[in-house]
N, C-alpha and C positions, 0 to 999 in steps of 0.2 A: 256795724259797718265801719264807723269812725274808728273804733278801737282796733279793728283788724288792720286798717291802713297804717295806724301808728305802730303796730307791732312789726309790720313789714319794713317800715322805715328804720326802726331800731335794729332789725336783723341785718339790713344792708350796711348800716353804719358800723356795726360790730365786725362784719365781714371785711370791710375796707380797712378798718383799723388793724385787724389781725393780719391781713395780707401785707400791709405796709410794714408792720413789725417784723414779719417773717423775712421780707426782702432786706430790711435794714440789718437784721441779724446775719443773714447769709453774706451780705457784702462786707460786713465788718468782722467775719470769722478769719482769724489768722490761718492761712493754709499750712498744711503739713505736707511737704513734698516727699515723693519717693524717687530714689536715685538708683542708677546702675552705672558701673564703671566702664570706661573705655579700657580695653585690655589688648594684649598682644598674644597671638597664638594661632592655632590652626582653624581654618574654615573649610568645610566640606559642603559643596552644593550638590544636592542629590535630588533624584526623582523617585517617587515611591510607587510601587505596584505590588500586586499579589499574584501568586501562581501556585502550581502544584508540582511536587517533586515526582520524577519518573526516571526509570532506567533509560540510558541512552539508546540501547537496543533491546527491544522486547519482541519475542517471537511467540506467536500462537501456534502450538503444535496440534494439528488436526489429524483426522483419519480419512483416508481416501477410499476405504471399502466399508461396507456395512457388516455388522456382526455383534456378538456378545462379548463384553470385556471379560477375558478369562483370568488375567492377572495384572496387577499394578506393582511396579518395583520401586516407586518413589512417592514422596509425600511433600506437603508444604515445607518450604525452606531448605529442602535437600539440595546439595551441590551436585551437579551432574556434568559429565564430560561429553564432548561431541561423539556421537556414535553409540552412546550407552543405551541399552534396552531399558525403556521406562514403562512399557505396558505391552500387552499382547491380547489380541482377539482370539476367540475360539476358531482354530484353523480347519475344523473338520469339513465344513461346506466347501471351502476353497481347495482342500486336498482332493475332495471328490471331483471337483471341476478339473483339476489337473489330470487325474486319472482318466476321466472321460475324454479330455482333449488328447491325451496320449494315445488312447485306443482309437479315436477317430483318425489321428495322424497315421497310425500303423495300418488302419484299414485303407486309407488313401494310398499309402505306399504299396500295399499288396495289390490294389487295383492297377497301379502303374506297372508293377512287375507282370501281372497277368496280361495287360494290354500289350506290353513289350513282347511277351512270348507269343501272343496271337499274331502280332505283326511278323515275327520271325517265321511262324508256320505258314502264313499267307505268302510271304516272300519265297519260301521253299516250294509252295504250290505253284507260284508263278514260274519258278525255274522249271518245274516239271511240265507245266503247260507249254512253255517255250520249247522244251525238248521234244514234246509230242508234236509241236508245230513243225519242228525241223524234220522229224521222221515223216510227218504227213507231206511236207514239201518234197521229200525224196520219193515218197510213194507216188505223188502226183506226177513228178517227172518220169518215174519208171512207167506209170500207167500211160502217160502221153506217148512214150516211146513204143510201148506195146500196141497202142491204138494205131500209131503210124505204121508199124510193121504189119499189123492185121489189115490195115486199109490197103497197103501196097500189095499184099498177098491177095486180097480180094480182087483188086483191080486187075492183077496179072491173071488170076483164075478166070475172071470174067472175060478177058480178051481170049484166053485159050478156049473157053467154052464157046465163044463166037466162032472160032475156027473148028470147033468140034474135036478139039484135041483132048479134052477131059470130059468126064461124065458130069451130069447134073448134080449128082450127090457130092462130088468134089467141090463144085461151085457153092452148093448150099453149105457145106462144111466151112468153107472160107468165109462166107457171109456170116455164118453163126459165130465164128471166132471173132470177126470184126465187131459185130454187135456186142458180143460178150466183153471185149476190151473197152468199148465205149462205155458200157454200163459200169465196168470196174472203175474207169476214170471218174465218172460222175460220183460213184460211191466214195472215192478217195477225196474228191473236192468237197463233198458234203461233210466228210470227217474233218477236213481242214476248217470249214466254217464252224464246226463244233469246237475245235481247238481255239479258234480266235474268240468265240463267244465266251469260252471258259477264261481266257486271258483277261478279257474285258471285265468279267465278273470278279476275278481275283483282284484286278487293279482297283475296282470300286470298293471291294472289301478292305484292301490295304489303305486306301484314302480314308475310309471311315474309321479304321482302326487307328491310323495315325492321328486323326482329329480327336478321337477319344483319348489317345495316349497324351496328347498335348493338354487336354482337359484335366487329366489326372495330375499333371504337374501343377496346374493352377490350383487344383483342389489340395494338393500337398502343401503349397505355399500358404493357402488359407488356413489349413489345419495347423501348420507350424506357427502362424501368427496367433491363432486362438490359444495354442498351448503356451506361447510366450505371455499372452495376456493373463492366462490362468496362473502361471508361475509368478508373474509380477503381483497379481492380486494376493496370492498366497504369501509372498514376501511382505506385502503391506499389512498383513495381520500383526506383524511385529513393529511396534512404534519405537523409534530411536530418537534420541535428543539430537537436534541439528546443530547445536552450538554448546560451548562451555558456558555454564551459567548456574542460576539458582531458580528452583521451582517457586514461583510466586502465586500460582493458582492451579488448582486441580478441580476439574468439573465433572469427573465421572467416578463411579465406584465399580467394584467387581460385580458381575452379573447384570450390569446395565447394558441395554441394547442401544447401539449407535447406528444411525441411518445416514449414509453418505449419498445424497441425491444430487441436487444442483450445487450445493455448497458443503464443503467438508466441515463436519462438526469439530469444534475446538475442545480438546481434551485437557491440555496443559498450557500455561503461559510461563515462559522462561525468560528471565532477565539475564542479559549476557554478562554484564560486569557491574556489580553493585558498588564497586569502588569508584566508579565515575557515574554521576547522575546528572540530570538536567532539570531545569525549571522552565516551564512554559508560562510566561507572564503576559498579562494584558495591559499595555501601556496606552494611555489616552492620546488621541490625535494631537492635542495641544502640546504634549511633551515628547512625542516620538522623534521630532527633529533633533533632539539633544542626545539621543541614544545611538551609539555607534558600535560596530563590531570591534571587539578587543577591549571594550570599556570594562572597568572593574565594577563589581557589585558586591554587596554584602546583604545577608538576610538572616532572619531569625525564624524559628519554628516554635509553636506553642509548648511543645513538650520539654524544651530545654530553655527555661527562663534564664535570661541574662547571658546566654551564649550566642556569639555572633559567628556566622559562617561566611566564607568568602567564595566568590566565583568570578566568571568572566563571560561577557556577552560574546556568543559565537554566531548568532544569526538574528537579523532583524527582518521578519517576513513582510513581503509586500502586500499580501492579501489582507484586506480589512475585515473586521468583524463588526457588524452593526446590530446592536441590541437596544430597542426602544429609542432609536435615533441617536444613540451614543456610539461613536466610532472608536474602536481600539485596534491596536496592532499587536501581533504575537512577537515576543522577544524571547529567545532561547538563551538561558544562562547555564554554562557548564560548571559543574561543582565536583570537587574532590571529596570522596567519602571513604578515606582510608580506614577509619575506625568503624565503618559500617553502622553508625548510629542513625543515619538518615534512612527513612523508609519510603517506598513508593506511596504516593497519595497524600503525603503530609502537605499542609498548607504553609507556604513560605511568604513572609512579608519582606519584600526586596527593596533595597535602596540602590539605585544606579548612581555612581559617582560621576557627576558632570564636570565639575572643576574642583581643584584642590589648591589651597594656599597655605604655606607654612610661614610662621612669623609675620602674619598679617596684623595690621591695626584693626581691631574689631569693635564696631559699635553695637550696643544692644539694639536688636531690631525693634523693640518696643519704643525706643526713643524717636524713631522716624515717624511714628504715628501720634506722638504727644503734641498737644496744643494747650497753652496756658488758658485758664478760665478768663472770662471777660473782666477787664479791670486790671489784669496783671500783665498783659501783653502790650507792647507799644501800639499806639493808635494806628500807625502805618508801618508797613514792612517793605523793604526793597524787593523788587522782582528777582526771582531765581535766574541764574545764567541760562542762556539757551543751550540746549543739548540734553542728551539722556542722562538719567541717573543722578540728577541734582536734587537735593532735598534740604530740609532745615531741621536742626536739632536745637535743644535749649539747655543752657547751663544756668546756674544761679549766680548772679553778680554779687559783688561785695555789699551791695545795698539790699540784698535778699530779693531782688527782682529777676524774673526770667529774662535771659539774654539770648537772642537767636544767633546761631552760627550756621553758615551755609557749608554744605559738604557735598562731595561727589562720591557715590558708592560704587562698589564692584559686586562680586558674587555674594550670595546670601544663603545662610542656612536658616533653620527655623528660629534659632536664637540669636545669631550674630550676623552682621552685615559688614563687608569689607570697606574700610575707609581708604579712598584713593586720594582725595584732596580735602583739605579743611584744617583749621587751626585747632587741632585737638591732639592730645598725647595720652598714652596709657596712664591710667590712674585718675584721670579727670572723671567727675561725676556728671552724668546727663540726666535730665528730668525725664521720668517715664510715666508719672501719674501724680494726682493731687488727691490726698485722702479727704480733704474737706469737700472737694467737689464730688467725690465718690459718696461721702456720707450724705451730702445734700441731695444727690440723686436718689440715694437709698431712702431718705426721708420723704421725697416726693412720691416714690413708688408706694410708700406706706400710707399716703393721704387718701382723699376721697376719689373713688373711681366712678367714672361716668360710663354707663353701659348704653 
């Protein structure tokens, strides 16, 4: 037990001695400073985003009728003109529908002609019935005259018979004639009732025929509409390009059945003009306030290493996109693609130019984050001036000591920051790091680790 305590004491003493020696060596290491120059030149402040290239106008060509693909006239990457035939469905079913609709229309027109002829016949019958009525009226008037004459003759004969001037047979003959004329009048009147009943019947038949005739016109219009629909559907078996462009997608083959139900199936995708494309980028909400319409942008794509393309912002969309609580906004960049090297779907790394300075005094951005190690900086430093963008950089004095200089900065790129105020000139060296401190930190990282 005694020897164990002695061993612990010895280890503690050795540890303290070793630690003190390490601190002494660290403080007495002559630092090796790293510098970067103040320069004069261009500064571009940018915002970075990514997006995908796409044609400005892309049209999905569908099929409005169902059928089997009979022929396809174009393939991927083919250039097409507006109105060009690009595919055709088997038209046989729709041709049969046109023939059937044509036959139905002709049948409806025939029914109209027949009903019109029937109306003409009935109107002729009505004219005949009215003529018969006129004859009947004449007969009634004639019979009424005959009855009146027979009645007067009978009354005269009756008076003569009372005087015994005529025989009973003469009186009976006069009465018989009177009764006969009355019967004839009743017969003529009965015939007139028949004529009137016939007219009423013909009038009813004419009304029914006219109603039927009007129905045939409605049926004709219906059959004409069905024929037009059948012809339109037949015309839709031919698929034409709606625009000038390039076939970027073909989704059908010859013999394939397409079914147009609630939504027309897409057969082709046509890009209108590949010489002008657009990039839809997603810009973070923290940066969207610095992106404006008309702003310049440049971008790169993976397939063309080292080549930079240029574009211009044409739209900053208001609708946000929220993904995992990250809010972004869509920004559309218009791009010229005269040499057709850019393809739809390529991923673009875009830099939006926020501000641009030519012939600016440029500080190395690393210098703004440098701070001398303990023991090399003044014990106290003056406060920075009030206001935004004030910072402190360090130069090496004639006595090899870090000397602070207060500066006011402007726009910044990843590498450089604009100098607006400060006693610095191009060519001066600014401290950006300390190799000794870095090696010391490296040594500490290589020491004992406590888990």
